[in-house]
N, C-alpha and C positions, 0 to 999 in steps of 0.2 A: 687480257685486260691490263692497262697500265696502272702505275702506282696511284694516280689520282682517282681513277675509277674504283680501284679496290678500297681506297679510303672513304669515298662517297658511299660505297656499298656497305662498308662496315658501320658507317654512321647511320644509314637507313635501318639496318638490322637492329642496331642498339636502340634507336628511337622506337622501333616497333615493339621491342621487348619491354621498354619502359612503359609504353602505352598499355601493353597487355598486362603488365604487373599492376598498373594503376586500376585497370578494370577489375582484375581479380581482387585487389585490396578493397575496392569499393563494394564488390559483391559480398565480401566476407565481413564487412563492417557490422559490428553488433550494436543494436539499439538497446539501451539500458533504461529500465524503469527503476528509479530510485524511490525508496519509501521513507518518508519522514513522519514520525508519529510516536506513540507511546506503547504501553504494554499490551494493549488490545490488538496491536499489529505486529509486535516484535518477535524475533527469534528468541527462544527460551534456553536457559541452561538446563542440563539434565536433572538437576536437583529440583526443578520446578514442574517437570512433567507430571501429569498430562496437560497442564496449562499450555495453551498454544495460541499464538497470535495469528490472525487471519492472513497475514502476509506470507506465512510459511506455506500453506497449500496453494495460495495464489501463484507462487513462484513456479509451479510445475505446469501451468496452463499453456505455456507459450512455446512456439517453435524455437529451433536452435539459434536463430538469429536475434532472439530477444532474451536479455538477461535481466533478472530481477535482483537488485542490490538493496537489501532491506537494512536501512540504517536506524529504524525505529528502536527505541530504548525504554525499558521500564521506568516509570516514575518521572518522565520528562514532560515539561510544558514547553510552549513556544519559547519562553524566556530562557529556561535552562538549556534547551537544545541549542540556542544561539550562544549562551555564555560558555558552554563547554566546548565550543568549536565544532560541534557536530554539523551545523548548517554550513559552515565554511568548508568542511570536508566534502560535503556533497557538491558545493559550488566548484571546488578545485577539480573534481573528477567529471563534472557534467559536460557533455558534448552537445553540439548542435543536433537537434531532432531527437534527443532523449526525452524522457518523461519524468516528472516528479509527482508522486502522490503525496498529498499533504493532509494529515488528519490528526488534529490535536483537540483537547478540550477537557478530558477527564482530570488532568492535573492542573491546568490553568485555572479552573474554577474552584479548586480546593482551597478556600480562603483560610481554613484552619491549619493548612500546611504551608508555613511561610517560606520553606525552602524551594517551593515550586509555584506558589500562587502568582498569577499574572492578572493585573487589573483588566477590566473589559476594554479600556482604551488601548492598553499595551497589547492585549491579545489581538485586537483587530489590526493594529499597526504592524504587528509581527507577521500575521497572515498576509497582509498586503505586501510587505517586504518580500516574503518568500515568493509570492506570485510574480512580482516584478523582477526579482533577481533571476528567476528561471527564464522568464521571457527575454530578459536582457542577454542571456546566454544562447538564445536561439532554440531553446527547448520548450516543452509544453507542460504547464502545471495542471494537475487535476486536484481540485479541492474537495474535501469530504467533511461532513459533520461527524462527530464521534458516534460510535455505535451505542445503542441503548444499554442502560443498566436494567437488570431484570427484577424490578420491584413491582409486584402486583398490588393493585388497589382493589381488593376483593378477588374474585375468581377470573374475571374477564378483561381487566384493563390494566395495562402497565403504566405506572406513573411517569410523568415527564420529570426526569431527574437531571437534565442538562440545561442549566440556565444560560450557558454560552452558545447553545445550538442556534438560537436566533441571530447571534452575532456573526456566526459563520455565513448564514444566509445573507445577511447584510453585506458582508465583504464580497461574497460571490456575485451579488447583483451589482455592486459598485465597480468591481474589477472586470465584470463580464467574462468570467473564467469558467471553464468546464467544471461543473459542480454536481456531485452525487450526494443527496441528502440521506446519508446512511443512518442518522438518528431515526428518521421516519421509516425508512425501509426495514431496519432491523426491529424496531418497536412493533410495527404491524406484523412482521413475520413471526416473532416469538409470541406476540399476543394471541395470534390465531391458534397457536398450539395449546394455549392454556398453561396454567401454573405447573402442572405435573410434567408434561412432555417437554416444555421449554427448559426445565431444570436439568434435563439430561444433556443439554448442550453447554452448560456452565460447570464451574468447578464445585460440584456437589459430590463428596466422597465420604462415606460413613467410616467411622473409626475401624482400624485394623485391616483395611482392604488394600491400601497402597503404601509401600515403604517410604515414599516421600511425605506422606501425610498420616502418620500413625494414629493421631488423635482425631483425624477427619478434618474436613473443611466444608464450609458452606459459603461460597463466594458468588455473588450475583453480578459481578463486573467482568470477570475474566472467563474466557472460553476454554473448553477442552478440545480434544481433537475433532470431535464431531461438529461442535459449534463453530470452530474456526473454518472447517471445510465448507460448511453451509453459508457462512458469511462471505467467504471468498467467492462462492458460486453466486451469491446475490450481487456482489460487485461486478462480476463478469456479466450477469444478466442485465445490469444497468448500462454497462458499456455497449452491449449488443442493442439495447433499446435506442441508444443514441447513434448507432452505426459508427461508433468510434473506430478509428484505424487499428487500434490494438485488438479489437474483437475479430479482425481479419488475420491476425498473426498467431493463431492458436496451433498447437501441435497437431500433427496428422494422426488420427486414431488408428490403432491396429485393425486391419481389415476384419479379423475374427470378432472384434467387438461390435461391428456393424450388424452382425447376425443375432446379437442378443436382443432380448425384449424386456419390457418393464410392465 
C-alpha cells in the first residue's frame, strides 16, 4: 500500500473511532432530575434527623442513567430561591432533556415571615418564570402543589392550609405544564389514615427519645423517614398514572425480591 493509501486508511480508522466514541458518550449520557423546593423536599443536616424531605427517598428509585440533584432548601420561597442564586445555579447546570421538579408554597404564603413571604402575584410570576426557563433550555418542568400540612379538623378531615395551592393550579392550567397536585394527593392519603396513624409519618417525638430533640417535637408540617418515603412513592404513583417517561426509567429489582409477597 502506497503512502496515500496508508494516509486514507488512517483517516478512515480515526473517523470510525471518533464515531464510536460519540456513540458510547451518547449512551453514557446521564439524565438529571433537578429538584427545586423547600424543606418538605430537601436533604437534611444530621442535626435535624429524623426529619426527611421526600426528595431523599425519591432519589433511589431510578436506574443508573438517571441522577437526582436535589437543590431544595429549608425555608425557601420562590422569591428567596431566586434572590439567593439557587435558581440560576440550576439553570447553569441544566442540560437538554433533563427534568426540573418545582414545588413551592409553604414559605411563599407565610405572610408573617417577611424574610420569605411572596405575594400571590409574585408567586405565580415566579412559577411561570421557572417553567419557561426550563423549557427554554430544552428540558421538561414538572410542577407540583405543596404537600399538605397535617392539621385535622375533628377526627376525619384535614384542614385546607395552603391558600397558595389554587394559585399553582392556575399556573399549571395557564402554562399547560405537567402538573401533580400533591396538596390533594397527600391530604387524601393522610386523611384516610386518621389522626393517630398519620402522626406516625410526621415529626412527632416524645421527650427523651431522640438526641436531636431532647424535649420532644410535635411538627405537622415536616415528614420523618416513613412519611418521606411514602410521599415519594405517591409521586412515583402519579408519574406512573400519567405514563410519564421517568416512570419507565426505574432501577431493576433484585431477582430475589420478585419472589417476595405482601
